[in-house]
mmJSON file of the N, C-alpha and C atoms, coordinates in Angstrom:
{"data_MODEL":{"atom_site":{
"group_PDB":["ATOM","ATOM","ATOM","ATOM","ATOM","ATOM","ATOM","ATOM","ATOM","ATOM","ATOM","ATOM","ATOM","ATOM","ATOM","ATOM","ATOM","ATOM","ATOM","ATOM","ATOM","ATOM","ATOM","ATOM","ATOM","ATOM","ATOM","ATOM","ATOM","ATOM","ATOM","ATOM","ATOM","ATOM","ATOM","ATOM","ATOM","ATOM","ATOM","ATOM","ATOM","ATOM","ATOM","ATOM","ATOM","ATOM","ATOM","ATOM","ATOM","ATOM","ATOM","ATOM","ATOM","ATOM","ATOM","ATOM","ATOM","ATOM","ATOM","ATOM","ATOM","ATOM","ATOM","ATOM","ATOM","ATOM","ATOM","ATOM","ATOM","ATOM","ATOM","ATOM","ATOM","ATOM","ATOM","ATOM","ATOM","ATOM","ATOM","ATOM","ATOM","ATOM","ATOM","ATOM","ATOM","ATOM","ATOM","ATOM","ATOM","ATOM","ATOM","ATOM","ATOM","ATOM","ATOM","ATOM","ATOM","ATOM","ATOM","ATOM","ATOM","ATOM","ATOM","ATOM","ATOM","ATOM","ATOM","ATOM","ATOM","ATOM","ATOM","ATOM","ATOM","ATOM","ATOM","ATOM","ATOM","ATOM","ATOM","ATOM","ATOM","ATOM","ATOM","ATOM","ATOM","ATOM","ATOM","ATOM","ATOM","ATOM","ATOM","ATOM","ATOM","ATOM","ATOM","ATOM","ATOM","ATOM","ATOM","ATOM","ATOM","ATOM","ATOM","ATOM","ATOM","ATOM","ATOM","ATOM","ATOM","ATOM","ATOM","ATOM","ATOM","ATOM","ATOM","ATOM","ATOM","ATOM","ATOM","ATOM","ATOM","ATOM","ATOM","ATOM","ATOM","ATOM","ATOM","ATOM","ATOM","ATOM","ATOM","ATOM","ATOM","ATOM","ATOM","ATOM","ATOM","ATOM","ATOM","ATOM","ATOM","ATOM","ATOM","ATOM","ATOM","ATOM","ATOM","ATOM","ATOM","ATOM","ATOM","ATOM","ATOM","ATOM","ATOM","ATOM","ATOM","ATOM","ATOM","ATOM","ATOM","ATOM","ATOM","ATOM","ATOM","ATOM","ATOM","ATOM","ATOM","ATOM","ATOM","ATOM","ATOM","ATOM","ATOM","ATOM","ATOM","ATOM","ATOM","ATOM","ATOM","ATOM","ATOM","ATOM","ATOM","ATOM","ATOM","ATOM","ATOM","ATOM","ATOM","ATOM","ATOM","ATOM","ATOM","ATOM","ATOM","ATOM","ATOM","ATOM","ATOM","ATOM","ATOM"],
"id":[1,2,3,4,5,6,7,8,9,10,11,12,13,14,15,16,17,18,19,20,21,22,23,24,25,26,27,28,29,30,31,32,33,34,35,36,37,38,39,40,41,42,43,44,45,46,47,48,49,50,51,52,53,54,55,56,57,58,59,60,61,62,63,64,65,66,67,68,69,70,71,72,73,74,75,76,77,78,79,80,81,82,83,84,85,86,87,88,89,90,91,92,93,94,95,96,97,98,99,100,101,102,103,104,105,106,107,108,109,110,111,112,113,114,115,116,117,118,119,120,121,122,123,124,125,126,127,128,129,130,131,132,133,134,135,136,137,138,139,140,141,142,143,144,145,146,147,148,149,150,151,152,153,154,155,156,157,158,159,160,161,162,163,164,165,166,167,168,169,170,171,172,173,174,175,176,177,178,179,180,181,182,183,184,185,186,187,188,189,190,191,192,193,194,195,196,197,198,199,200,201,202,203,204,205,206,207,208,209,210,211,212,213,214,215,216,217,218,219,220,221,222,223,224,225,226,227,228,229,230,231,232,233,234,235,236,237,238,239,240,241,242,243],
"type_symbol":["N","C","C","N","C","C","N","C","C","N","C","C","N","C","C","N","C","C","N","C","C","N","C","C","N","C","C","N","C","C","N","C","C","N","C","C","N","C","C","N","C","C","N","C","C","N","C","C","N","C","C","N","C","C","N","C","C","N","C","C","N","C","C","N","C","C","N","C","C","N","C","C","N","C","C","N","C","C","N","C","C","N","C","C","N","C","C","N","C","C","N","C","C","N","C","C","N","C","C","N","C","C","N","C","C","N","C","C","N","C","C","N","C","C","N","C","C","N","C","C","N","C","C","N","C","C","N","C","C","N","C","C","N","C","C","N","C","C","N","C","C","N","C","C","N","C","C","N","C","C","N","C","C","N","C","C","N","C","C","N","C","C","N","C","C","N","C","C","N","C","C","N","C","C","N","C","C","N","C","C","N","C","C","N","C","C","N","C","C","N","C","C","N","C","C","N","C","C","N","C","C","N","C","C","N","C","C","N","C","C","N","C","C","N","C","C","N","C","C","N","C","C","N","C","C","N","C","C","N","C","C","N","C","C","N","C","C","N","C","C","N","C","C"],
"label_atom_id":["N","CA","C","N","CA","C","N","CA","C","N","CA","C","N","CA","C","N","CA","C","N","CA","C","N","CA","C","N","CA","C","N","CA","C","N","CA","C","N","CA","C","N","CA","C","N","CA","C","N","CA","C","N","CA","C","N","CA","C","N","CA","C","N","CA","C","N","CA","C","N","CA","C","N","CA","C","N","CA","C","N","CA","C","N","CA","C","N","CA","C","N","CA","C","N","CA","C","N","CA","C","N","CA","C","N","CA","C","N","CA","C","N","CA","C","N","CA","C","N","CA","C","N","CA","C","N","CA","C","N","CA","C","N","CA","C","N","CA","C","N","CA","C","N","CA","C","N","CA","C","N","CA","C","N","CA","C","N","CA","C","N","CA","C","N","CA","C","N","CA","C","N","CA","C","N","CA","C","N","CA","C","N","CA","C","N","CA","C","N","CA","C","N","CA","C","N","CA","C","N","CA","C","N","CA","C","N","CA","C","N","CA","C","N","CA","C","N","CA","C","N","CA","C","N","CA","C","N","CA","C","N","CA","C","N","CA","C","N","CA","C","N","CA","C","N","CA","C","N","CA","C","N","CA","C","N","CA","C","N","CA","C","N","CA","C","N","CA","C","N","CA","C","N","CA","C","N","CA","C","N","CA","C"],
"label_alt_id":[null,null,null,null,null,null,null,null,null,null,null,null,null,null,null,null,null,null,null,null,null,null,null,null,null,null,null,null,null,null,null,null,null,null,null,null,null,null,null,null,null,null,null,null,null,null,null,null,null,null,null,null,null,null,null,null,null,null,null,null,null,null,null,null,null,null,null,null,null,null,null,null,null,null,null,null,null,null,null,null,null,null,null,null,null,null,null,null,null,null,null,null,null,null,null,null,null,null,null,null,null,null,null,null,null,null,null,null,null,null,null,null,null,null,null,null,null,null,null,null,null,null,null,null,null,null,null,null,null,null,null,null,null,null,null,null,null,null,null,null,null,null,null,null,null,null,null,null,null,null,null,null,null,null,null,null,null,null,null,null,null,null,null,null,null,null,null,null,null,null,null,null,null,null,null,null,null,null,null,null,null,null,null,null,null,null,null,null,null,null,null,null,null,null,null,null,null,null,null,null,null,null,null,null,null,null,null,null,null,null,null,null,null,null,null,null,null,null,null,null,null,null,null,null,null,null,null,null,null,null,null,null,null,null,null,null,null,null,null,null,null,null,null],
"label_comp_id":["MET","MET","MET","ILE","ILE","ILE","VAL","VAL","VAL","LYS","LYS","LYS","ARG","ARG","ARG","ILE","ILE","ILE","VAL","VAL","VAL","ARG","ARG","ARG","GLY","GLY","GLY","TYR","TYR","TYR","GLU","GLU","GLU","PHE","PHE","PHE","SER","SER","SER","THR","THR","THR","TYR","TYR","TYR","THR","THR","THR","SER","SER","SER","ASP","ASP","ASP","GLY","GLY","GLY","GLY","GLY","GLY","PHE","PHE","PHE","LEU","LEU","LEU","VAL","VAL","VAL","LYS","LYS","LYS","LEU","LEU","LEU","THR","THR","THR","LEU","LEU","LEU","ARG","ARG","ARG","ASP","ASP","ASP","SER","SER","SER","GLY","GLY","GLY","ALA","ALA","ALA","GLU","GLU","GLU","SER","SER","SER","LEU","LEU","LEU","GLN","GLN","GLN","LEU","LEU","LEU","GLU","GLU","GLU","SER","SER","SER","VAL","VAL","VAL","ARG","ARG","ARG","ALA","ALA","ALA","ARG","ARG","ARG","VAL","VAL","VAL","THR","THR","THR","PHE","PHE","PHE","LYS","LYS","LYS","PRO","PRO","PRO","VAL","VAL","VAL","LYS","LYS","LYS","LEU","LEU","LEU","LYS","LYS","LYS","ARG","ARG","ARG","GLY","GLY","GLY","THR","THR","THR","ILE","ILE","ILE","ARG","ARG","ARG","LYS","LYS","LYS","ALA","ALA","ALA","VAL","VAL","VAL","GLY","GLY","GLY","SER","SER","SER","GLN","GLN","GLN","ARG","ARG","ARG","TRP","TRP","TRP","GLN","GLN","GLN","ASN","ASN","ASN","PHE","PHE","PHE","VAL","VAL","VAL","HIS","HIS","HIS","VAL","VAL","VAL","LYS","LYS","LYS","LYS","LYS","LYS","ARG","ARG","ARG","THR","THR","THR","PHE","PHE","PHE","SER","SER","SER","THR","THR","THR","MET","MET","MET","LEU","LEU","LEU","THR","THR","THR"],
"label_asym_id":["A","A","A","A","A","A","A","A","A","A","A","A","A","A","A","A","A","A","A","A","A","A","A","A","A","A","A","A","A","A","A","A","A","A","A","A","A","A","A","A","A","A","A","A","A","A","A","A","A","A","A","A","A","A","A","A","A","A","A","A","A","A","A","A","A","A","A","A","A","A","A","A","A","A","A","A","A","A","A","A","A","A","A","A","A","A","A","A","A","A","A","A","A","A","A","A","A","A","A","A","A","A","A","A","A","A","A","A","A","A","A","A","A","A","A","A","A","A","A","A","A","A","A","A","A","A","A","A","A","A","A","A","A","A","A","A","A","A","A","A","A","A","A","A","A","A","A","A","A","A","A","A","A","A","A","A","A","A","A","A","A","A","A","A","A","A","A","A","A","A","A","A","A","A","A","A","A","A","A","A","A","A","A","A","A","A","A","A","A","A","A","A","A","A","A","A","A","A","A","A","A","A","A","A","A","A","A","A","A","A","A","A","A","A","A","A","A","A","A","A","A","A","A","A","A","A","A","A","A","A","A","A","A","A","A","A","A","A","A","A","A","A","A"],
"label_entity_id":["1","1","1","1","1","1","1","1","1","1","1","1","1","1","1","1","1","1","1","1","1","1","1","1","1","1","1","1","1","1","1","1","1","1","1","1","1","1","1","1","1","1","1","1","1","1","1","1","1","1","1","1","1","1","1","1","1","1","1","1","1","1","1","1","1","1","1","1","1","1","1","1","1","1","1","1","1","1","1","1","1","1","1","1","1","1","1","1","1","1","1","1","1","1","1","1","1","1","1","1","1","1","1","1","1","1","1","1","1","1","1","1","1","1","1","1","1","1","1","1","1","1","1","1","1","1","1","1","1","1","1","1","1","1","1","1","1","1","1","1","1","1","1","1","1","1","1","1","1","1","1","1","1","1","1","1","1","1","1","1","1","1","1","1","1","1","1","1","1","1","1","1","1","1","1","1","1","1","1","1","1","1","1","1","1","1","1","1","1","1","1","1","1","1","1","1","1","1","1","1","1","1","1","1","1","1","1","1","1","1","1","1","1","1","1","1","1","1","1","1","1","1","1","1","1","1","1","1","1","1","1","1","1","1","1","1","1","1","1","1","1","1","1"],
"label_seq_id":[1,1,1,2,2,2,3,3,3,4,4,4,5,5,5,6,6,6,7,7,7,8,8,8,9,9,9,10,10,10,11,11,11,12,12,12,13,13,13,14,14,14,15,15,15,16,16,16,17,17,17,18,18,18,19,19,19,20,20,20,21,21,21,22,22,22,23,23,23,24,24,24,25,25,25,26,26,26,27,27,27,28,28,28,29,29,29,30,30,30,31,31,31,32,32,32,33,33,33,34,34,34,35,35,35,36,36,36,37,37,37,38,38,38,39,39,39,40,40,40,41,41,41,42,42,42,43,43,43,44,44,44,45,45,45,46,46,46,47,47,47,48,48,48,49,49,49,50,50,50,51,51,51,52,52,52,53,53,53,54,54,54,55,55,55,56,56,56,57,57,57,58,58,58,59,59,59,60,60,60,61,61,61,62,62,62,63,63,63,64,64,64,65,65,65,66,66,66,67,67,67,68,68,68,69,69,69,70,70,70,71,71,71,72,72,72,73,73,73,74,74,74,75,75,75,76,76,76,77,77,77,78,78,78,79,79,79,80,80,80,81,81,81],
"pdbx_PDB_ins_code":[null,null,null,null,null,null,null,null,null,null,null,null,null,null,null,null,null,null,null,null,null,null,null,null,null,null,null,null,null,null,null,null,null,null,null,null,null,null,null,null,null,null,null,null,null,null,null,null,null,null,null,null,null,null,null,null,null,null,null,null,null,null,null,null,null,null,null,null,null,null,null,null,null,null,null,null,null,null,null,null,null,null,null,null,null,null,null,null,null,null,null,null,null,null,null,null,null,null,null,null,null,null,null,null,null,null,null,null,null,null,null,null,null,null,null,null,null,null,null,null,null,null,null,null,null,null,null,null,null,null,null,null,null,null,null,null,null,null,null,null,null,null,null,null,null,null,null,null,null,null,null,null,null,null,null,null,null,null,null,null,null,null,null,null,null,null,null,null,null,null,null,null,null,null,null,null,null,null,null,null,null,null,null,null,null,null,null,null,null,null,null,null,null,null,null,null,null,null,null,null,null,null,null,null,null,null,null,null,null,null,null,null,null,null,null,null,null,null,null,null,null,null,null,null,null,null,null,null,null,null,null,null,null,null,null,null,null,null,null,null,null,null,null],
"Cartn_x":[54.613,54.252,54.255,54.874,54.916,53.956,53.169,52.238,52.61,52.777,53.094,52.233,51.975,51.204,52.108,51.634,52.346,51.434,51.925,51.106,49.889,48.718,47.434,47.234,47.7,47.436,48.27,48.318,49.072,49.877,51.034,51.885,52.11,51.755,51.985,53.244,54.237,55.466,55.975,56.546,57.141,58.115,59.047,59.975,59.425,59.808,59.433,60.167,59.727,60.299,61.796,62.272,63.706,64.485,63.786,64.448,64.888,64.484,64.924,64.188,62.976,62.159,61.495,61.293,60.474,59.145,58.067,56.738,56.061,55.588,54.892,53.489,52.503,51.115,50.677,50.181,49.787,48.284,47.714,46.285,46.123,45.589,45.389,44.103,44.053,42.838,41.643,41.898,40.84,40.285,40.987,40.576,41.387,42.214,43.053,44.125,44.428,45.413,46.456,47.704,48.757,49.779,50.532,51.582,52.882,53.953,55.265,56.273,57.122,58.178,59.521,60.369,61.725,62.684,63.585,64.571,65.625,65.98,66.991,68.374,68.439,69.726,70.244,69.375,69.793,69.207,69.814,69.315,68.233,67.072,65.928,64.776,64.1,62.935,61.716,60.598,59.339,58.355,57.553,56.528,55.437,54.847,53.732,52.566,51.858,50.72,49.451,48.449,47.177,46.45,45.825,45.074,43.598,42.756,41.327,41.12,40.087,39.762,39.477,40.003,39.809,40.921,41.849,42.935,43.845,44.182,45.077,44.419,43.151,42.424,42.484,42.302,42.376,43.802,44.775,46.168,46.695,46.321,46.848,46.044,44.836,44.009,43.146,42.114,41.114,41.666,42.504,43.034,43.942,44.878,45.763,44.968,43.958,43.138,42.404,41.853,41.166,42.138,43.347,44.376,44.7,44.836,45.126,44.02,42.771,41.642,41.607,41.845,41.833,42.923,44.137,45.256,45.134,44.585,44.389,43.501,42.492,41.585,42.305,43.404,44.165,45.226,45.289,46.145,47.646,48.077,49.504,50.074,51.336,51.945,52.639,53.021,53.657,53.129,52.893,52.399,52.931,53.003,53.421,52.206,51.79,50.62,51.01],
"Cartn_y":[12.358,11.027,10.124,8.99,8.008,6.874,6.485,5.373,4.321,3.08,2.016,0.794,0.087,-1.151,-2.229,-2.921,-4.06,-5.275,-6.418,-7.621,-7.429,-7.529,-7.408,-6.071,-4.969,-3.68,-2.548,-1.452,-0.251,0.217,0.81,1.343,2.832,3.649,5.087,5.331,5.994,6.206,7.632,8.137,9.461,9.528,10.461,10.662,11.723,11.627,12.667,13.95,15.08,16.373,16.476,15.782,15.831,14.711,13.84,12.771,11.605,11.575,10.518,9.2,9.261,8.052,8.015,6.807,6.57,6.029,6.711,6.322,5.566,4.357,3.553,3.224,3.618,3.295,2.281,1.14,0.08,-0.086,-0.087,-0.291,-1.583,-2.596,-3.897,-3.892,-4.729,-4.862,-5.271,-5.943,-6.368,-5.204,-4.059,-2.899,-2.708,-3.691,-3.572,-2.503,-1.772,-0.705,-0.881,-0.488,-0.571,0.533,0.8,1.815,1.14,1.487,0.97,2.11,2.232,3.237,2.547,3.129,2.625,3.755,3.512,4.513,4.597,5.816,6.035,6.141,6.711,7.014,5.943,5.107,4.083,2.734,1.69,0.341,-0.025,0.524,0.283,-0.163,-1.22,-1.668,-1.62,-1.318,-1.255,-2.199,-2.869,-3.746,-2.894,-3.386,-2.65,-2.55,-1.447,-1.191,-1.221,-1.97,-1.998,-0.688,-0.19,1.056,0.802,1.716,1.636,1.969,1.371,1.683,3.169,3.755,5.178,6.059,5.49,6.284,6.838,6.024,6.489,7.619,7.47,8.514,9.838,9.783,10.995,11.539,10.648,11.073,11.751,11.252,11.83,13.045,13.206,14.353,14.074,14.872,14.599,14.765,15.772,15.989,14.84,14.444,13.324,12.028,11.843,10.633,10.593,11.721,11.781,11.507,12.05,11.77,10.285,9.681,8.251,7.433,7.703,6.956,7.11,8.331,8.584,7.778,7.816,7.121,5.61,5.177,3.744,3.116,3.833,3.343,3.13,3.841,3.735,2.631,1.921,0.749,1.019,2.215,2.474,1.72,1.315,0.583,1.52,2.722,3.704,5.083,5.894,7.249,8.192,9.457,10.493,11.354,11.439,12.256,13.435],
"Cartn_z":[52.075,52.506,51.277,51.416,50.335,50.679,49.704,49.874,48.849,49.311,48.367,48.633,47.579,47.654,48.226,49.242,49.813,49.696,50.088,50.044,50.939,50.374,51.078,51.796,51.173,51.774,51.214,51.978,51.61,52.812,52.53,53.586,53.343,54.335,54.302,55.136,54.583,55.349,55.21,56.304,56.335,57.512,57.449,58.551,59.499,60.767,61.721,61.343,61.874,61.486,61.774,62.8,63.102,62.406,61.669,60.938,61.791,63.039,63.949,63.79,63.268,63.128,61.758,61.283,60.109,60.625,60.278,60.727,59.588,59.878,58.881,59.378,58.594,58.877,57.833,58.269,57.355,57.353,56.163,55.97,55.174,55.816,55.163,54.352,53.336,52.526,53.38,54.493,55.414,56.236,56.205,56.99,58.257,58.627,59.827,59.604,60.657,60.585,61.681,61.383,62.396,62.196,63.257,63.284,63.672,62.958,63.321,63.216,64.232,64.249,64.061,63.214,63.031,63.356,64.292,64.659,63.558,63.204,62.172,62.798,63.985,64.608,65.555,66.06,67.024,66.621,67.101,66.822,67.826,67.592,68.468,67.589,68.019,67.276,68.183,67.581,68.298,67.628,68.424,67.868,67.221,66.131,65.528,66.517,66.459,67.328,66.479,66.922,66.208,66.44,65.391,65.457,65.2,65.667,65.371,63.898,63.316,61.925,61.783,60.728,60.471,61.002,61.773,62.347,61.259,60.279,59.214,58.44,58.143,57.419,58.179,59.489,60.313,60.352,60.442,60.57,59.31,58.141,56.903,56.44,56.945,56.578,55.364,55.216,54.172,52.76,52.528,51.172,50.74,51.608,51.266,51.107,51.95,51.853,50.514,50.093,48.803,47.655,47.758,46.742,46.699,47.881,47.972,47.309,47.628,47.074,45.551,45.078,43.634,42.919,43.459,42.823,43.008,44.132,44.392,43.322,42.901,41.859,40.539,40.341,39.102,39.185,40.298,40.561,40.474,40.895,40.982,42.172,42.085,43.202,44.179,43.752,44.619,44.263,45.285,45.04,46.101,45.77,46.699,46.974,48.245,48.577,49.412],
"occupancy":[1.0,1.0,1.0,1.0,1.0,1.0,1.0,1.0,1.0,1.0,1.0,1.0,1.0,1.0,1.0,1.0,1.0,1.0,1.0,1.0,1.0,1.0,1.0,1.0,1.0,1.0,1.0,1.0,1.0,1.0,1.0,1.0,1.0,1.0,1.0,1.0,1.0,1.0,1.0,1.0,1.0,1.0,1.0,1.0,1.0,1.0,1.0,1.0,1.0,1.0,1.0,1.0,1.0,1.0,1.0,1.0,1.0,1.0,1.0,1.0,1.0,1.0,1.0,1.0,1.0,1.0,1.0,1.0,1.0,1.0,1.0,1.0,1.0,1.0,1.0,1.0,1.0,1.0,1.0,1.0,1.0,1.0,1.0,1.0,1.0,1.0,1.0,1.0,1.0,1.0,1.0,1.0,1.0,1.0,1.0,1.0,1.0,1.0,1.0,1.0,1.0,1.0,1.0,1.0,1.0,1.0,1.0,1.0,1.0,1.0,1.0,1.0,1.0,1.0,1.0,1.0,1.0,1.0,1.0,1.0,1.0,1.0,1.0,1.0,1.0,1.0,1.0,1.0,1.0,1.0,1.0,1.0,1.0,1.0,1.0,1.0,1.0,1.0,1.0,1.0,1.0,1.0,1.0,1.0,1.0,1.0,1.0,1.0,1.0,1.0,1.0,1.0,1.0,1.0,1.0,1.0,1.0,1.0,1.0,1.0,1.0,1.0,1.0,1.0,1.0,1.0,1.0,1.0,1.0,1.0,1.0,1.0,1.0,1.0,1.0,1.0,1.0,1.0,1.0,1.0,1.0,1.0,1.0,1.0,1.0,1.0,1.0,1.0,1.0,1.0,1.0,1.0,1.0,1.0,1.0,1.0,1.0,1.0,1.0,1.0,1.0,1.0,1.0,1.0,1.0,1.0,1.0,1.0,1.0,1.0,1.0,1.0,1.0,1.0,1.0,1.0,1.0,1.0,1.0,1.0,1.0,1.0,1.0,1.0,1.0,1.0,1.0,1.0,1.0,1.0,1.0,1.0,1.0,1.0,1.0,1.0,1.0,1.0,1.0,1.0,1.0,1.0,1.0],
"B_iso_or_equiv":[0.0,0.0,0.0,0.0,0.0,0.0,0.0,0.0,0.0,0.0,0.0,0.0,0.0,0.0,0.0,0.0,0.0,0.0,0.0,0.0,0.0,0.0,0.0,0.0,0.0,0.0,0.0,0.0,0.0,0.0,0.0,0.0,0.0,0.0,0.0,0.0,0.0,0.0,0.0,0.0,0.0,0.0,0.0,0.0,0.0,0.0,0.0,0.0,0.0,0.0,0.0,0.0,0.0,0.0,0.0,0.0,0.0,0.0,0.0,0.0,0.0,0.0,0.0,0.0,0.0,0.0,0.0,0.0,0.0,0.0,0.0,0.0,0.0,0.0,0.0,0.0,0.0,0.0,0.0,0.0,0.0,0.0,0.0,0.0,0.0,0.0,0.0,0.0,0.0,0.0,0.0,0.0,0.0,0.0,0.0,0.0,0.0,0.0,0.0,0.0,0.0,0.0,0.0,0.0,0.0,0.0,0.0,0.0,0.0,0.0,0.0,0.0,0.0,0.0,0.0,0.0,0.0,0.0,0.0,0.0,0.0,0.0,0.0,0.0,0.0,0.0,0.0,0.0,0.0,0.0,0.0,0.0,0.0,0.0,0.0,0.0,0.0,0.0,0.0,0.0,0.0,0.0,0.0,0.0,0.0,0.0,0.0,0.0,0.0,0.0,0.0,0.0,0.0,0.0,0.0,0.0,0.0,0.0,0.0,0.0,0.0,0.0,0.0,0.0,0.0,0.0,0.0,0.0,0.0,0.0,0.0,0.0,0.0,0.0,0.0,0.0,0.0,0.0,0.0,0.0,0.0,0.0,0.0,0.0,0.0,0.0,0.0,0.0,0.0,0.0,0.0,0.0,0.0,0.0,0.0,0.0,0.0,0.0,0.0,0.0,0.0,0.0,0.0,0.0,0.0,0.0,0.0,0.0,0.0,0.0,0.0,0.0,0.0,0.0,0.0,0.0,0.0,0.0,0.0,0.0,0.0,0.0,0.0,0.0,0.0,0.0,0.0,0.0,0.0,0.0,0.0,0.0,0.0,0.0,0.0,0.0,0.0,0.0,0.0,0.0,0.0,0.0,0.0],
"pdbx_formal_charge":[null,null,null,null,null,null,null,null,null,null,null,null,null,null,null,null,null,null,null,null,null,null,null,null,null,null,null,null,null,null,null,null,null,null,null,null,null,null,null,null,null,null,null,null,null,null,null,null,null,null,null,null,null,null,null,null,null,null,null,null,null,null,null,null,null,null,null,null,null,null,null,null,null,null,null,null,null,null,null,null,null,null,null,null,null,null,null,null,null,null,null,null,null,null,null,null,null,null,null,null,null,null,null,null,null,null,null,null,null,null,null,null,null,null,null,null,null,null,null,null,null,null,null,null,null,null,null,null,null,null,null,null,null,null,null,null,null,null,null,null,null,null,null,null,null,null,null,null,null,null,null,null,null,null,null,null,null,null,null,null,null,null,null,null,null,null,null,null,null,null,null,null,null,null,null,null,null,null,null,null,null,null,null,null,null,null,null,null,null,null,null,null,null,null,null,null,null,null,null,null,null,null,null,null,null,null,null,null,null,null,null,null,null,null,null,null,null,null,null,null,null,null,null,null,null,null,null,null,null,null,null,null,null,null,null,null,null,null,null,null,null,null,null],
"auth_seq_id":[1,1,1,2,2,2,3,3,3,4,4,4,5,5,5,6,6,6,7,7,7,8,8,8,9,9,9,10,10,10,11,11,11,12,12,12,13,13,13,14,14,14,15,15,15,16,16,16,17,17,17,18,18,18,19,19,19,20,20,20,21,21,21,22,22,22,23,23,23,24,24,24,25,25,25,26,26,26,27,27,27,28,28,28,29,29,29,30,30,30,31,31,31,32,32,32,33,33,33,34,34,34,35,35,35,36,36,36,37,37,37,38,38,38,39,39,39,40,40,40,41,41,41,42,42,42,43,43,43,44,44,44,45,45,45,46,46,46,47,47,47,48,48,48,49,49,49,50,50,50,51,51,51,52,52,52,53,53,53,54,54,54,55,55,55,56,56,56,57,57,57,58,58,58,59,59,59,60,60,60,61,61,61,62,62,62,63,63,63,64,64,64,65,65,65,66,66,66,67,67,67,68,68,68,69,69,69,70,70,70,71,71,71,72,72,72,73,73,73,74,74,74,75,75,75,76,76,76,77,77,77,78,78,78,79,79,79,80,80,80,81,81,81],
"auth_comp_id":["MET","MET","MET","ILE","ILE","ILE","VAL","VAL","VAL","LYS","LYS","LYS","ARG","ARG","ARG","ILE","ILE","ILE","VAL","VAL","VAL","ARG","ARG","ARG","GLY","GLY","GLY","TYR","TYR","TYR","GLU","GLU","GLU","PHE","PHE","PHE","SER","SER","SER","THR","THR","THR","TYR","TYR","TYR","THR","THR","THR","SER","SER","SER","ASP","ASP","ASP","GLY","GLY","GLY","GLY","GLY","GLY","PHE","PHE","PHE","LEU","LEU","LEU","VAL","VAL","VAL","LYS","LYS","LYS","LEU","LEU","LEU","THR","THR","THR","LEU","LEU","LEU","ARG","ARG","ARG","ASP","ASP","ASP","SER","SER","SER","GLY","GLY","GLY","ALA","ALA","ALA","GLU","GLU","GLU","SER","SER","SER","LEU","LEU","LEU","GLN","GLN","GLN","LEU","LEU","LEU","GLU","GLU","GLU","SER","SER","SER","VAL","VAL","VAL","ARG","ARG","ARG","ALA","ALA","ALA","ARG","ARG","ARG","VAL","VAL","VAL","THR","THR","THR","PHE","PHE","PHE","LYS","LYS","LYS","PRO","PRO","PRO","VAL","VAL","VAL","LYS","LYS","LYS","LEU","LEU","LEU","LYS","LYS","LYS","ARG","ARG","ARG","GLY","GLY","GLY","THR","THR","THR","ILE","ILE","ILE","ARG","ARG","ARG","LYS","LYS","LYS","ALA","ALA","ALA","VAL","VAL","VAL","GLY","GLY","GLY","SER","SER","SER","GLN","GLN","GLN","ARG","ARG","ARG","TRP","TRP","TRP","GLN","GLN","GLN","ASN","ASN","ASN","PHE","PHE","PHE","VAL","VAL","VAL","HIS","HIS","HIS","VAL","VAL","VAL","LYS","LYS","LYS","LYS","LYS","LYS","ARG","ARG","ARG","THR","THR","THR","PHE","PHE","PHE","SER","SER","SER","THR","THR","THR","MET","MET","MET","LEU","LEU","LEU","THR","THR","THR"],
"auth_asym_id":["A","A","A","A","A","A","A","A","A","A","A","A","A","A","A","A","A","A","A","A","A","A","A","A","A","A","A","A","A","A","A","A","A","A","A","A","A","A","A","A","A","A","A","A","A","A","A","A","A","A","A","A","A","A","A","A","A","A","A","A","A","A","A","A","A","A","A","A","A","A","A","A","A","A","A","A","A","A","A","A","A","A","A","A","A","A","A","A","A","A","A","A","A","A","A","A","A","A","A","A","A","A","A","A","A","A","A","A","A","A","A","A","A","A","A","A","A","A","A","A","A","A","A","A","A","A","A","A","A","A","A","A","A","A","A","A","A","A","A","A","A","A","A","A","A","A","A","A","A","A","A","A","A","A","A","A","A","A","A","A","A","A","A","A","A","A","A","A","A","A","A","A","A","A","A","A","A","A","A","A","A","A","A","A","A","A","A","A","A","A","A","A","A","A","A","A","A","A","A","A","A","A","A","A","A","A","A","A","A","A","A","A","A","A","A","A","A","A","A","A","A","A","A","A","A","A","A","A","A","A","A","A","A","A","A","A","A","A","A","A","A","A","A"],
"auth_atom_id":["N","CA","C","N","CA","C","N","CA","C","N","CA","C","N","CA","C","N","CA","C","N","CA","C","N","CA","C","N","CA","C","N","CA","C","N","CA","C","N","CA","C","N","CA","C","N","CA","C","N","CA","C","N","CA","C","N","CA","C","N","CA","C","N","CA","C","N","CA","C","N","CA","C","N","CA","C","N","CA","C","N","CA","C","N","CA","C","N","CA","C","N","CA","C","N","CA","C","N","CA","C","N","CA","C","N","CA","C","N","CA","C","N","CA","C","N","CA","C","N","CA","C","N","CA","C","N","CA","C","N","CA","C","N","CA","C","N","CA","C","N","CA","C","N","CA","C","N","CA","C","N","CA","C","N","CA","C","N","CA","C","N","CA","C","N","CA","C","N","CA","C","N","CA","C","N","CA","C","N","CA","C","N","CA","C","N","CA","C","N","CA","C","N","CA","C","N","CA","C","N","CA","C","N","CA","C","N","CA","C","N","CA","C","N","CA","C","N","CA","C","N","CA","C","N","CA","C","N","CA","C","N","CA","C","N","CA","C","N","CA","C","N","CA","C","N","CA","C","N","CA","C","N","CA","C","N","CA","C","N","CA","C","N","CA","C","N","CA","C","N","CA","C","N","CA","C","N","CA","C","N","CA","C"],
"pdbx_PDB_model_num":[1,1,1,1,1,1,1,1,1,1,1,1,1,1,1,1,1,1,1,1,1,1,1,1,1,1,1,1,1,1,1,1,1,1,1,1,1,1,1,1,1,1,1,1,1,1,1,1,1,1,1,1,1,1,1,1,1,1,1,1,1,1,1,1,1,1,1,1,1,1,1,1,1,1,1,1,1,1,1,1,1,1,1,1,1,1,1,1,1,1,1,1,1,1,1,1,1,1,1,1,1,1,1,1,1,1,1,1,1,1,1,1,1,1,1,1,1,1,1,1,1,1,1,1,1,1,1,1,1,1,1,1,1,1,1,1,1,1,1,1,1,1,1,1,1,1,1,1,1,1,1,1,1,1,1,1,1,1,1,1,1,1,1,1,1,1,1,1,1,1,1,1,1,1,1,1,1,1,1,1,1,1,1,1,1,1,1,1,1,1,1,1,1,1,1,1,1,1,1,1,1,1,1,1,1,1,1,1,1,1,1,1,1,1,1,1,1,1,1,1,1,1,1,1,1,1,1,1,1,1,1,1,1,1,1,1,1,1,1,1,1,1,1]
}}}
């Protein structure tokens, strides 16, 4: 999973196991969270979906979340978790 700093937040991104979709989870500095899917194989777009607070933390798991928090404090713009 790649995490990068974006304007007013962070974006967690990874491909699905079959490589058909790119999954992007966005965590805004305000605490708002959203999910966006991008099709790799077809020209299909999906609107971002708002998520409940804490969804990204649950989705990435406790170890990756701890890694993210640790590296975030060091102000890196891109990280691999």
